[in-house]
Structures are given as structure tokens and as C-alpha cells.
C-alpha positions as CSV (number, residue, x, y, z in Angstrom):
1,M,31.6,-26.2,-8.0
2,L,31.3,-26.3,-11.8
3,P,28.8,-24.4,-13.9
4,D,27.0,-27.4,-15.7
5,D,25.6,-28.1,-11.8
6,W,23.0,-25.3,-12.4
7,H,19.9,-26.3,-14.8
8,L,18.8,-23.5,-16.6
9,T,14.8,-22.9,-17.7
10,Q,12.7,-20.6,-18.6
11,D,9.8,-22.3,-17.8
12,V,8.5,-21.4,-14.6
13,D,6.2,-23.9,-14.2
14,D,9.1,-26.8,-14.5
15,F,11.4,-24.7,-12.4
16,L,8.9,-24.8,-9.4
17,A,7.6,-27.9,-9.8
18,R,11.7,-29.0,-9.5
19,A,12.9,-26.5,-7.1
20,G,9.5,-25.3,-5.6
21,D,10.2,-27.6,-2.2
22,F,13.7,-25.7,-2.1
23,L,12.2,-22.6,-1.9
24,R,9.5,-23.4,0.1
25,S,12.3,-24.8,2.5
26,R,12.6,-21.4,4.3
27,P,10.1,-19.5,3.4
28,A,11.5,-15.9,5.6
29,L,15.1,-16.0,4.0
30,H,13.6,-16.7,0.6
31,N,10.6,-14.5,0.6
32,T,12.1,-12.2,-2.2
33,P,12.0,-15.5,-4.6
34,L,8.9,-16.8,-3.5
35,T,7.0,-13.8,-4.5
36,D,8.9,-12.7,-7.9
37,I,8.6,-15.8,-9.2
38,E,5.2,-16.3,-8.1
39,K,4.0,-12.9,-10.0
40,L,6.4,-13.9,-13.0
41,R,4.2,-17.3,-13.1
42,I,0.8,-15.7,-12.5
43,R,1.6,-13.1,-15.2
44,G,3.0,-15.1,-17.7
45,A,4.5,-14.4,-21.2
46,D,4.3,-10.8,-21.8
47,E,4.8,-9.8,-25.7
48,H,5.9,-6.4,-24.7
49,D,9.0,-7.9,-23.1
50,A,12.1,-8.6,-25.2
51,A,13.3,-11.6,-23.3
52,A,11.9,-14.2,-21.7
53,P,12.4,-14.3,-17.7
54,V,15.5,-17.2,-17.1
55,F,15.4,-19.8,-14.0
56,G,18.1,-21.8,-12.4
57,R,18.4,-24.2,-10.2
58,L,22.1,-25.6,-8.3
59,E,21.7,-29.2,-7.6
60,S,24.0,-31.8,-6.2
61,G,22.9,-35.6,-5.4
62,G,19.5,-35.0,-6.8
63,E,18.5,-32.0,-4.4
64,V,18.7,-28.4,-5.0
65,H,20.7,-26.1,-3.0
66,A,20.1,-22.9,-4.6
67,I,18.4,-21.0,-7.1
68,F,18.6,-17.8,-9.4
69,Y,16.3,-16.1,-11.7
70,L,16.4,-12.9,-13.7
71,T,13.4,-11.3,-15.0
72,S,13.5,-9.6,-18.5
73,R,14.3,-6.1,-16.7
74,G,16.7,-7.0,-15.7
75,R,16.6,-8.0,-11.9
76,L,18.8,-11.1,-11.0
77,G,17.4,-13.0,-7.8
78,L,19.8,-15.6,-6.1
79,T,19.3,-17.4,-2.9
80,P,22.5,-17.8,-0.5
81,L,25.3,-19.5,-1.8
82,S,29.3,-19.6,-1.6
83,V,31.9,-17.8,-2.8
84,E,33.2,-20.3,-5.3
85,Q,29.6,-21.2,-6.5
86,T,28.6,-17.1,-7.2
87,D,32.0,-16.8,-9.0
88,A,30.9,-19.8,-11.0
89,L,27.4,-18.6,-11.3
90,A,28.5,-15.6,-12.5
91,A,30.9,-16.7,-14.9
92,H,28.4,-18.8,-16.2
93,L,26.1,-16.2,-17.3
94,A,28.3,-14.0,-18.8
95,V,29.4,-17.3,-21.3
96,L,26.1,-17.2,-21.8
97,G,25.6,-13.6,-22.9
98,H,23.6,-12.8,-20.0
99,S,23.5,-8.7,-18.8
100,P,21.6,-8.2,-15.3
101,A,20.8,-4.8,-14.7
102,N,21.1,-5.5,-11.1
103,V,21.4,-8.3,-8.2
104,I,19.6,-8.7,-4.7
105,A,20.3,-11.4,-2.2
106,D,21.5,-12.1,0.7
107,H,24.3,-9.2,2.0
108,D,27.8,-11.6,1.7
109,T,26.0,-13.6,-1.8
110,A,24.8,-10.0,-3.2
111,G,28.2,-8.5,-2.4
112,A,30.3,-11.4,-3.7
113,F,28.2,-11.7,-6.8
114,A,29.0,-7.9,-7.5
115,E,32.7,-8.5,-7.3
116,S,32.8,-11.9,-9.4
117,W,30.6,-9.9,-12.0
118,Q,33.1,-6.8,-12.3
119,R,35.9,-9.2,-12.8
120,H,34.5,-11.6,-15.8
121,T,32.4,-8.2,-17.1
122,S,34.7,-4.7,-16.0
123,A,30.8,-3.8,-15.6
124,A,31.4,-1.7,-12.4
125,P,28.6,-2.1,-9.2
126,V,26.7,0.3,-7.3
127,L,25.2,-0.4,-4.2
128,F,21.6,1.1,-3.9
129,W,20.1,-1.2,-1.5
130,R,20.7,-2.3,2.4
131,T,18.1,-3.6,4.2
132,H,17.5,-5.9,7.3
133,L,15.1,-9.0,7.3
134,Y,12.9,-9.7,10.4
135,R,10.3,-12.4,11.0
136,L,7.7,-12.5,13.4
137,G,7.7,-13.8,16.3
138,T,4.9,-13.5,19.3
139,L,2.9,-10.3,17.7
140,T,2.7,-7.7,20.7
141,P,0.1,-5.1,20.2
142,P,1.6,-1.5,21.1
143,Q,0.4,-0.2,24.3
144,P,-1.3,2.7,24.8
145,R,-2.8,1.3,21.6
146,P,-3.9,4.5,19.1
147,E,-7.5,5.6,19.1
148,G,-9.1,3.9,15.8
149,W,-9.3,0.8,14.3
150,G,-7.6,-0.8,10.9
151,R,-9.5,-1.5,7.4
152,I,-9.5,-2.9,4.5
153,T,-9.3,-0.7,1.4
154,G,-11.4,-1.3,-1.3
155,G,-11.7,0.6,-4.9
156,Q,-12.8,3.7,-3.6
157,D,-9.5,4.3,-2.0
158,R,-7.0,3.5,-5.1
159,E,-6.1,7.0,-5.6
160,Q,-5.5,7.4,-1.7
161,V,-3.4,4.2,-1.9
162,V,-1.6,4.8,-5.2
163,R,-0.7,9.0,-3.7
164,W,0.5,7.5,-0.8
165,C,2.7,4.5,-2.4
166,R,4.4,7.6,-4.5
167,E,5.0,9.0,-1.4
168,F,6.6,6.5,0.4
169,C,8.6,5.6,-2.7
170,V,10.0,9.9,-2.9
171,D,11.1,9.1,1.0
172,V,12.9,6.1,0.2
173,G,14.5,6.8,-2.9
174,E,12.8,4.2,-5.1
175,Q,12.9,5.6,-8.4
176,T,12.1,3.1,-10.4
177,S,8.2,2.6,-8.7
178,I,8.0,6.1,-8.9
179,D,8.5,5.8,-13.1
180,L,5.9,3.2,-13.3
181,I,3.4,5.0,-11.3
182,D,3.7,8.9,-13.1
183,A,3.6,6.6,-16.3
184,G,0.2,4.8,-15.0
185,S,1.6,1.4,-14.7
186,W,0.6,0.5,-11.4
187,D,0.2,-3.0,-12.0
188,D,2.9,-2.9,-13.1
189,S,4.9,-1.8,-10.2
190,R,6.0,-3.7,-6.9
191,F,2.7,-2.4,-5.3
192,G,0.3,-3.7,-7.2
193,D,-1.0,-7.0,-6.3
194,R,-0.8,-5.9,-2.9
195,H,-3.6,-6.0,-0.1
196,F,-3.5,-2.8,1.6
197,T,-5.5,-1.7,4.9
198,F,-5.8,1.4,6.3
199,W,-5.8,2.6,10.2
200,E,-8.6,4.9,10.7
201,T,-9.1,7.3,13.5
202,S,-12.2,7.3,15.2
203,D,-14.2,9.8,12.9
204,G,-12.9,7.4,9.7
205,T,-10.1,9.5,8.6
206,P,-7.1,7.2,7.1
207,V,-4.0,8.0,8.7
208,S,-1.4,5.6,8.1
209,M,-1.2,2.4,5.7
210,A,0.6,-1.1,5.6
211,A,-0.1,-4.0,2.7
212,A,0.6,-7.7,2.9
213,T,1.4,-9.3,-0.5
214,S,-0.6,-12.8,-0.6
215,I,0.5,-16.0,0.8
216,V,3.4,-18.0,-0.9
217,G,4.8,-20.8,0.4
218,G,3.3,-20.6,4.3
219,M,4.6,-17.0,4.0
220,V,3.2,-13.1,3.7
221,R,5.8,-10.3,3.5
222,V,4.4,-6.9,4.9
223,D,5.0,-3.7,2.7
224,P,5.4,-1.2,2.3
225,V,4.4,0.7,5.6
226,Y,3.4,4.7,5.4
227,T,2.6,7.2,7.7
228,P,2.6,11.0,6.1
229,A,5.1,12.9,8.5
230,H,2.8,14.9,9.5
231,L,1.2,12.2,11.3
232,R,4.5,10.5,12.6
233,G,4.5,9.2,16.4
234,C,1.4,8.8,17.3
235,G,1.6,4.7,17.1
236,Y,-0.6,4.7,14.0
237,A,2.8,2.3,12.3
238,G,2.5,0.3,14.8
239,A,-0.8,-0.4,15.1
240,V,-1.4,-1.3,11.5
241,T,1.1,-3.5,11.2
242,V,-0.1,-5.5,13.6
243,E,-3.4,-5.7,11.5
244,V,-1.8,-6.6,8.8
245,S,0.1,-9.3,10.6
246,R,-2.8,-10.4,12.3
247,T,-4.7,-11.0,9.1
248,A,-1.8,-12.6,7.8
249,L,-1.7,-15.1,10.7
250,A,-5.7,-15.9,10.7
251,A,-5.2,-16.2,7.0
252,G,-2.7,-19.0,7.7
253,A,0.9,-17.9,7.1
254,T,3.3,-19.5,9.1
255,D,5.9,-17.2,8.2
256,V,5.4,-13.5,8.1
257,V,8.2,-10.8,7.5
258,L,9.1,-7.2,6.1
259,F,12.4,-5.5,5.7
260,T,13.8,-2.1,7.3
261,D,16.4,0.9,6.0
262,P,19.3,-0.1,8.7
263,D,19.7,3.3,9.1
264,N,16.4,3.7,10.4
265,P,16.2,3.4,14.1
266,T,13.3,4.5,15.2
267,S,11.4,2.0,12.5
268,N,13.6,-0.8,13.8
269,A,12.7,-0.4,17.0
270,L,9.2,-0.7,16.4
271,Y,9.0,-3.6,14.2
272,Q,11.0,-5.3,17.3
273,R,8.1,-3.8,20.0
274,I,5.5,-5.6,18.0
275,G,7.6,-9.0,18.2
276,Y,9.2,-9.3,14.7
277,V,13.1,-10.7,14.7
278,H,15.7,-9.9,13.0
279,V,17.2,-12.9,10.5
280,A,19.5,-11.6,7.8
281,D,20.9,-8.5,6.0
282,F,19.9,-7.8,2.3
283,A,21.7,-6.0,-0.2
284,G,21.1,-4.6,-3.9
285,Y,23.8,-4.0,-6.6
286,K,23.6,-2.0,-9.7
287,F,25.4,-3.0,-12.5
288,S,26.8,0.1,-14.9
289,Y,28.0,-1.3,-18.4
290,G,29.9,2.0,-19.8
291,A,29.5,2.8,-23.5
292,P,30.8,0.4,-26.7
293,Q,34.5,1.6,-27.8
294,A,33.7,3.2,-30.8
295,G,36.1,0.8,-33.5
């Protein structure tokens, strides 16, 4: 596959006009590109960004077969590619002088790109993210159902939502989001555009929280789901996840997805019990470029 088959642009609207149907053709598998690119579209150009995002589509025979996007902060997102396609893209981006800080994609594509990027640039890849992708099949509320009910959060809940999101990030080691939250840049964090729901006990005390993205391409992603440590084991996480999932379906979502930590058997078993089915594995690699040699 020749690099020339990749068509690059910084015009997100033109990119979506040409590649939108491809992204929407597999909304579960493409859930992260769908939400990331939509956020970039809504946000528009930011005068504080050093460089505008770059979007690319791989075309053959007049059809789009894959896409990539590179944000101003260096996040490279890819849809599934063959090893040959991945290497051609890595070579092309290296020639153009791009320096992604990290890459996120399905497990095989991310690993292949990390190897190719190191070969073309000598940048050392470090695995920082592993996850299972689940898609909702038949929603099955947990039995027995814990006491309480779901409640969509409002402005009065912002402080607690922010606090719980930070606690979630501490639990999973998500330092970038912690830094943004601590800097007061909530809107720039990945949680800034989410719709949050609390699970409350009968006395109105919030005991668990789940959030969802807006519908994009028929898809909603549930993320994050968080219960404080001292309240776990009571069924609250399952209940609030069901509540958010049901709300997404009622709003017209055709695909409801979520990511899970492969090393957390409890959460994986929970989501399967309430109707989520494993779809694929994803991974993320950070790149270390090293210090330039003194001349």
C-alpha cells in the first residue's frame, strides 16, 4: 500500500464529509475516533494550540478503508490497519515531520505502529494502556437490585463529580487527566463533555457514578464508572451502569460500549452479567524521543 493512498487534511468538516460514513459503519469498533473527532469539530481551532490537528483517510477504489487523526497534543488515533499499511503510514508521518506523543488503536494495530515508528524514528515505545472493548447486547438489570435510584447530575453536583473523577483517575493511574483537573481545566479533560448520573440511596446519598458521551454515529460510550472504595461490593456500580445504558438506548443509541481493565476480573464479570459482550482489545503506547545529541 503506497503512502500516496493516504489523503491528509486539517479541515475536519471536509474530512468527516469524506470519511464519516466509514466511521459510522462500525460505531462500536470506531467509538474513540467518533468521539474524539466530534470533540475536535465542536471545539474548532484553538489559538493556544501549537499546531492544528491532522486527519488522514486511506482510500482505494474510491472507498475509505481506514483513518487516522493526530491531535495538537500529540495523540495519534488509528482504525484497524494491516502490518503493511501501518508501516507505510509510519514512514509517511515520519517524512512529514510529525512526532506523535502516543498512539491508541486496536491491540494489533497499536503494536504494529509502535514497532514501525521505532524503526523509522528510533523513538522508544512504552505500553501504557491495555483494555477490553465491550458492546451492549441485551441489557440485564442486576438481581437483587440495590436500594436507591439513578439521578442525572446537575450544577449543584459539579464539585462531587470532579472529585470522584479525580479519584477514579488516581485509581487507574491517569496522570494527564489529574493534571488537567488540578489545573482547573475540567472542560479540556476527557470528562468535560460527559453526561453524569449518580446512584443514590433512599436517603439521597450518592454512592456511585457513571457517565456517558453524547450520541455520535449512533454510538454512546459509558465512561467512567466509579464507586468509592468503601462503598464497593453493594451492587451500586452495576445499577448505575444499567441506568446510564438504559438512558442511552432510550435516546436512540444503536451501540452502547465501554472499556474495561483486563486486570480487573470483578468489573469484567459485572459488565458481562448486565449484558455487555467482548468485542476487541485495544492498546496505547507512549513514545520517548530522547534528548538531541550535542553538536
